[in-house]
Each structure stands twice: as structure tokens, then as C-alpha cells.
N, C-alpha and C positions, 0 to 999 in steps of 0.2 A: 523666622516668625512662626513656622509650624511647630517648632520645638516648644515655644512658649505656650501655645494653645494646647499642646499635648500635656504639658505639665499642669496647666490650669484645669484641664479635663480630669486628670488623675486626682488632683487635690479635691475637686468637687465630688468625685466618687468617694474619696476617703471621708470628707466631712459629712457627706450624706449618710454613710454607714454609721459613723460615730454619733451623729445627731439622732438617728432613729433608735439607736441603742440607749444613749444617754442624752436626752434632750436638754437637760439642765446645763450641759457643757457650754451651750451657746446662749445662756440667759442674758448675759450682758449685751449681746447684739440684738436681742429681740425685746429689750426693756422688761425683762422678767417674765415674758409670756412666750417662752420657747416651747412650742408644741411640735409634735411629730409632723403635723400637717404643714405648718409654716416651714419647718426645716426641709420637708420633702419638696415643697413647691420651690423654695429658694435654691437649694443646691441641685435639685433635679433639673430645674430650668437652666441653671448655670452649666450643668453637665452637658445638656443638649446643645446649648449655644456654642460652648467651646469645642464640642465634637464636630459641629458643622463648620466652624471656622478652621479647625485643623484640616478637615477634608478639603476645603476650598483652597487653602494655602499650599497643600501638598499636591494638588492636581496639576499635572503637566499640561501646558497649553497645547492645543492641537497643532498649532503652527510649529512648535518645537519638536513634537513627535514626528511630524512629517512636513518639513518646510515646503516641499513641492510635490504633492501626491502625483500630479500629472507627469512630472519628470521621472519619478520612480516607476510608475506604470509603463511609461514609454521605454525606459531602460530595460525593464524585465521583458517586454514584448520583443525588443530588438535582440535580446540575448538568445532567444530560442532559435531564430533562423541562423544565427552565427554558429551555434552548436551543431545544428543540423548540417550546415555547410561543411563543417570540419569532419563530419562522419563520412567515411568512404562507403561505397556501395556494399562492400563486404561487411563493414561494421553494422550497417543498417539491417542486413539480413540476419546477422548474429543477434542483434538486439531484438528483432522481431521474434526469433525462435526462443530466446531467453524469457521473453515476456508472455509467451503463449500459455504457460502454466506456472504454478508456484515453483520456487527453486528446489524444493525437496519433495520426494515421493511420500506416500503415507507410511512408508517404513523408515523414513529419515535419510534416504540416500539422495545424493545429488541427482536432480532430474536429468539435465542435459549433460551427457558424458562428453560429447564433442560435437562441434559444428565446423565442418570443413567447407570452405568456399574457394573455388578455383575458377579461373577465367575459361570460358568455353565459347569460342567465336565472339559474337556480339553480346553474349550474356554470361551467366555464371552457372557452374555446376555445384550443387549443394549436397552435402551428405550429413545428415543429422543422426546422431546415435543417442538414445535416451533409455533411462531405466523406467520400466512400467510400474504402475501401482499394483499391489497385490489385493485380491478380493476374497470373498467367502468361499467361492468354489473356483475350480480351474476354468470352467466355461465362462464364468463372470469375469475372471481376470483377463482372459483372452479377448472377450468382447470389449471390455473397457480399454484394453491396450490398442486394439484396432481403431477404436473411436478417437483415442488420443493421437494416434498416428495420422489419422485423417485431419485432425486439427492442425498439425504441423504443416500439412500440405495446404490447408486453407490459409494459414499465415503467410506461406511463401508465394502463393499464386493469386490470392484475392486482391492483392495490391501490385502495382507495377514496380517490382524490385529487380527486374532484369534476370529472373531465374529462367534458365533454359532447360535444365534437367535437375531433378531432385531424387535423392534416395533417402529413405528413412528406415533406420534399424532399431528394433526394440530388444531390450535385454530384460531377463528375469532371473531371479535366484532359483536355481534348480538343485535338487538333491539326487546324487547318483545312487547306484545300488549298494554302495558301501557306506552310505550316510554322509558323504562329503558334500558340502554346499559350495556353489560358485555361481557367479553371474555369467549367464550364457546368452548368446544371440539366439533368439527364438523366432523372430519374424522380420523379414526385410522386403520392402516394396520399392518400386520405382514409378515415378510419374513425370512425364515430359510436359513441356510447355504446350506442345501441339494438342495433347489430350486435355490438359487443364483448361485451355482456352474454350473448349467446347462445353464446359460445365456452366450451369446457371448459378453464379455465385450469389444471386439475390434470393436463392432458396433458403429455407430455415437452416440454422446450424445443425439441428438434429437430423434432418434429412440428408444434408451434405455429409455429415460425419458417419451416419449409420448406413447409408445406402449409396448415394451418388459417387462419392470419392472412391470408396472401396470397389465400386463397379468398374472403374477405369484405371486403377493402378495395376501394375504388373507385379506379381509375387516373384521375387528373386530367390527367396529362401524361406522355408517354413520348418521349424523343429517339430518333431512328432507331437509335442504338447500343444502346438498351435494349429494343428490340422483338424 
């Protein structure tokens, strides 16, 4: 049915254009008084009517689009807990680390190099290695790198993921005295659960990343560029 109304709509458009250009073409239908006004009202009105009918007949009923919205919503809500249940604690930790920042650095490198999760007593030992962003100056680069490192600790300890001990290592592209470039370990810190539990995680992200977390982590390695 919608095809018929579409055809009639197109014919109305065609007749309207022809009638406005050559009104005499339709003289026999208007008893010799074929004016542009009459033609415009007749075929213009027909065009509107057929267009509306075409729209009505092609509209999919809401019941066909979603026969049971409540069932669909319930199924979607039920799926989330199932997916979460299928994730192991190790997977949850890796997912949290991967989602802390964008997948790429500002230089287009893969952000997270590796996330190692191993069992340690009743909890997990985590080692995160990441490529840091580069900035305008060396000091700005190191400052941003430490802030990002603190964010990884916040992701690991601000929720109950079972992390007992965490190490985070940052890498940067360095140039040696011969002009050769390579990604090197520049800064590595360790933060235990015992220390992390003392932090006020309700503090602002800025204060946590810039001050409080760096105050309690232990520096395990610092390249001269990061000192």
C-alpha cells in the first residue's frame, strides 16, 4: 500500500510542476479555466495528502519494533551480572587498569604495556607497566607521569579488588648521547595495601594524585631524568 501512495505522491509533484509551467495542459479537467492557482491548490493538496498517507503506511507499529520492552530490559539487566560473574578477580583488575586512561598515549603508543596479576596470600600482587605521555618540558612530563602513576594506584585500591601489593613502572622514550632513541624504565614505585588503607579515598582526585598517594608510595627506581 505504501508503494501506491508513493507513486501517487510523485505523480502529484510531476503534475504540479507541469501545470505551473503550462496551465493549459489541464484545461479539460478544469472546464477551460485552468489557472496556476487552481492547479497549485489541486495537485499541491494531493501531494500533501499522499505524502502523509505514505508516511502512515510505512510507519512500523511500536508493538512490532519491540513486542515486549520490559522483557528486553530485563534480559539486558540480567546479562550484566552474568558477565561480571564470568570475570575472574585477575580479569577485573586488568579491566580496571585498562579503563583508567585512554588506550593510547599522546604520542600514539600503547598506554598499558603489561599488567601482571599473581596470587599473594589472600590477595593479589599487581605489577603495571605503562608508557607515559610526553609534555612540553621534561619537568612537566615527569609531573604528569607521576600523576598518572597515582591514578593507577587509585584504580587498584579505591575499590575492593583484593590487591595486597602493587608496583607501577613508567616508561619514556629517551635519547642517548649517540642520538639513539629507546623506551626506557624511568620511574617505579610500590604501594602496599597496608599503606593504601590509610589514605582518605574520599579526597579530591587532584589531591590524591598530586600529594597524598605520592607521599605514601615507595620509590623503587628513579632514572636521572625523573629525579
